[in-house]
N, C-alpha and C positions, 0 to 999 in steps of 0.2 A: 495471655498467664504469661508467657515467655519475657515480656514488657518491663512485667511487673516485676519478676525475679530477677532482670539486670537493674531494674532501679535499685532493688532491695543491696544487690552485691555492690551498685555505688553508694551507696548511702552507709554501710559497712565502712566503705574503702575510705570515704569522705572524714567520716568521724562523726559526721551529723545529718539532722536533714536540709539545714540552710545550707549547707557547705552542697552536697547532693543537689541542692536546686542551682545553684552559682554554677557549679560545673555540666549540670544539663541543661541548662537554660527552663528549667520546670520551674513554676509559679510554687514556690514552699506551700501552701495550702493543698495543690493540686501532688505536692508528694507527700503528705500526709494520708492523703484520704485514697491514694493508689497505694501505698504501706498499706492502712487499716482494711483495705480491700482486700489485699493478699491473705493477708492474715485470716481476716473470717473464711475465704476460702480452704487455707489451709487448714482451718480449725485449731491453731497455736496461736498464741505470740510469742515475736519473733524478735523485740523488742524489747526492753525496759527505759523507759524515757522520764528524766524529771526535769525539773529549771534548771540542772547543773550538767546531766552529762546524760550520757547514752550508754550503754551494756546490751548485748546482745545475753538471751535468753537460753537454756540447753539448747530448747528446740531450731533456736535461730541460729547455736553456733553451727549445730550437722546442718542444717540447711544452705548457712554459709559456706561451710568446709565442702560441700558436697556439688554443690553448686558455682560455686568460683570458677572450680577450673573448666565445666564445660561453657560457662559462658564465654570466658576467654578467648577458648577456641571460638564460640561461635563468633563473636565479634572480632577474629583473626582471620577469620572463612569470608565472613563478611567483609570486610576490610581488599581481599586478595577479589572475595567476585567483583565489586567496585572498578579495582583496578583494570582488571579484566572488561569488563563493560563500556570503562570509560576509554579503552586504548581504540585508537586509531589503527588496528592490526587487527587480522584473522583473515579468516574465510566470511565469504560472501555468497548465498545460493540465492537465485532470480529465477521467477517465472515469469516468460513476457510470452506476450503473441509474436509471431516468427517478422509478419511484415514490419512490424513498425519497428521492432530491437533490431533487427537485422537492416533496418532502412533509415530511416530516419534518425536513430536513436543513434547508428554507428559511433560517432563521433563523439558520445556521451562516455561510452564504456572506457572507451581508450583512452579520453583528457579524465576520470575518475580514477584511472591505476596509474597514471603518468602524477598523478596528485599525490597520491595515498602508495608511495612502495612496499608497506609493510602489509597491505591485504591484496589477498585473493580474489578474483570475482569465477564464479561460474554461473552461467545463463543454460537454463532447459529451455527451450525456444519449441511452442506448439500451439499452432492454431486453436486448439480445444482449450477448453476453463480446464487446468488443473487441480486436484487437490491442495487447497498449500497447506490443511494441517496436515493430512495424511505425507505429505510429501517432505516435510521437516524445512521446506525453503525458508527462506527470513525475509519474503518480501515477493510479491508479483504485482506483475501489470495487468489492467484488466482494460478492454475496451467494449465501453457498451453500460446497460444498465447490469447494476450490481444486485446479483439474485441471494447473496448468501447474508442475512443482515449481522450472523454472530461476527464479522471480519469485522477489524478496525478500516479507515481510510483515509486516504487525502486524495482532492480534486487536484491534475496537471494539467489540466489543458481540454480540447476539443477538437475533431477537425468534422466539417462540413463533407457531405455523402454528395455525387451529381453524378448524372447519367451520362458515359462516354462511350463513345463508336469510333475507329474508323474513318477516317474518309472518304475511302474505297468503297465502304461496307455501306456508307449511308449514298454515295452516289448509284449503287445496284440497286438498293432496297428503299431509295427515299427516304426521309428527312419527317417524323414523324411532327405535327402540326400542336398535336394536344395529346392527353393520356388516351382517350378511346383507337388515336393513332398506331397504338404500341401493340395493336394486334396484330398476328401476324408479320411480328417481328421476329426474328431469331435474338435471344436474349442467352445473354449469359451468368448464371446465376451462382453466387460464392455465400456458401450459409456462414453467417446463419443470418444474411440478410437476403430472403426469402419472400421477405413482404417488402414491396415498393409502392410508398406514398407519395402520393404527387398531387397538389395542390394546385391549383390555372393563378397565376399572380394577377389575374384581370378579376374573373368573377369570383373570388374563393374557393371554386368546389374542391372537393376535397375527395379525391377517389384511390380507392387500394388494391395493388393489384397483386397476384400469385401468380408472375409469370410462369409460365412451361416451357421449362429448359430446353436450350438448343443443347447447352453444354452445361454441365454442374459441380462444381469442384468447391472444395475447402481451404483453398490457398490464392490469397488475391495475387502474389504476382505471377502466377500459371494466368488465372482470369484475365489478367492485363497485358500479358503477352498475345491469348487467345482472342483479344479487341483488337490489340496492334494490325494483328492477322487477319482479319477482316472478320472474326467469327461472329458478331453481333454485340449489341447492346448490350450495358456494363453497367450498375448500380456499385461504385465505388469512392471509398474517400479521397479525396484528393490530396491528401498528403501523400497515396501510394499511385498516384497517376499523373504527378504534377511535373515528371518530367517529358513524361509524355505530351502531353498537354500540350508546353510549351514550346517542344519539338515541332509540334504538330502531327504525329502519328496518332494520334486522338483530339478531336474535336468535342466540346459539350453538347449535349443533347437536351432538349429543353431547358436552356437555363433559368433558373429562379422557381425554379417547379420544386425542387427537392426541396424542404425545407430543414429536415431531418440532421441534428450532430448526434457524434457519436464520442460520447464523454469518453478521458481517460482518467482514470483511477489508479496509483497504486494501494495496495490491501496488505495487513500481515495481521496475522491469529490475535483476537484478543486479550488469550491471554500470554502473550509471549511479552517482555521488557524491551524496547528496540534499542540492543547494544550503540555505540558512541558509533564504531566502523557503520552500521545500518540507517543510524540515521544522517552519517555523512553523504551515503550512497544518496537517500530521500532527497536530500537537499539540493546534490547536487542535482539530480532528475528535474527536478521541478524548476532549477533555474534553466537548466536545457528545456526542456520544452518551453517554458516563460521564453525566452530567444529565438523560438520560430513559430514567424506566425501563421503558418500552414496548421497550426498547432492551438492555435487562441480563438477559434472561431465561437461565439455566444448565440444561445438562439435557443 
C-alpha cells in the first residue's frame, strides 16, 4: 500500500496521471489502475478527473496533506539508507575456520584492507560451525557440505583431502599398501573428518573407515604438527599441509585413494541485503581463492 500512496502523492505533485507516468517511468494505464485500486481499498474517491483537469476530492486533500510529509520522510530515509548500503566504508564482521583464515587466506585480508581504507574488518575464527544469524555477522566462510538451507551461498573453491604421515613414522610402522593395511596404524583424527573413504584406484573397491584415533583433535594445525612429530597417519586438506609435503616433513600415504574434495563456501543470512562493502569483500575473496591452485580442485 505504501507504494500506491507514494504514487498518489507523485500524481498530485506532477499535476496529472500522464505527468506522473513520465516522472516514474510507469505506463499511464498502470498508474490509472493502481490509483483506482488504492481508492477501492480506502473506500473513497481521491481525485476527480475530467478530460481537461484533475482535482482533489475532500478525502483526497486530507490523504494528501497527511501522507505527503510521511512519504517525503520515507523517501529521504530510503535515500540515506541507499547511500549507506552503497558506500565502501564501515565495519564487516566475518566468521571463518581458523586454519583456512589464518593460513592461505592471510594475505587476502591484508590486501582487502589496504585497498579499502574506510572499511574495518573483524574476524571471528573458530573450527566449530558458528550460528551466523545469531552472531550478527555479515558473512561466514564454511568448509564442507552446507547443512543450513536457509543461508544464501556462493561457492569459492575446493581443496582435496589426502593421507599423510612423517617419513620417520612410516619407517617405523611400515607403509600401508591398501585400505586393509591401515588397521593397526596410529591415526590422528581431526573433527569432523572422522570417516575416511578410501577408493582403490585399480579395482574401484570402496572402503569407509572409522579409525580408532590415537589422537583426536579439533584443530588441523595441531594435527599436522603431531603428524610431523611422528604421531601417525592423518587425513588432511592438502591446503593445510602443502608446506610440510613440499619440505618432506610429511609424505602422502596411499596416493590416489582419497577422492573427496572439501568445498569452500561464503554464506550469509537469506534475509540480509549485502551492503556494498560486504559485496566487495565477497568478490575479493572469490578472486583470492580463484588465484590459488590448492583451492581449485574439482571432483
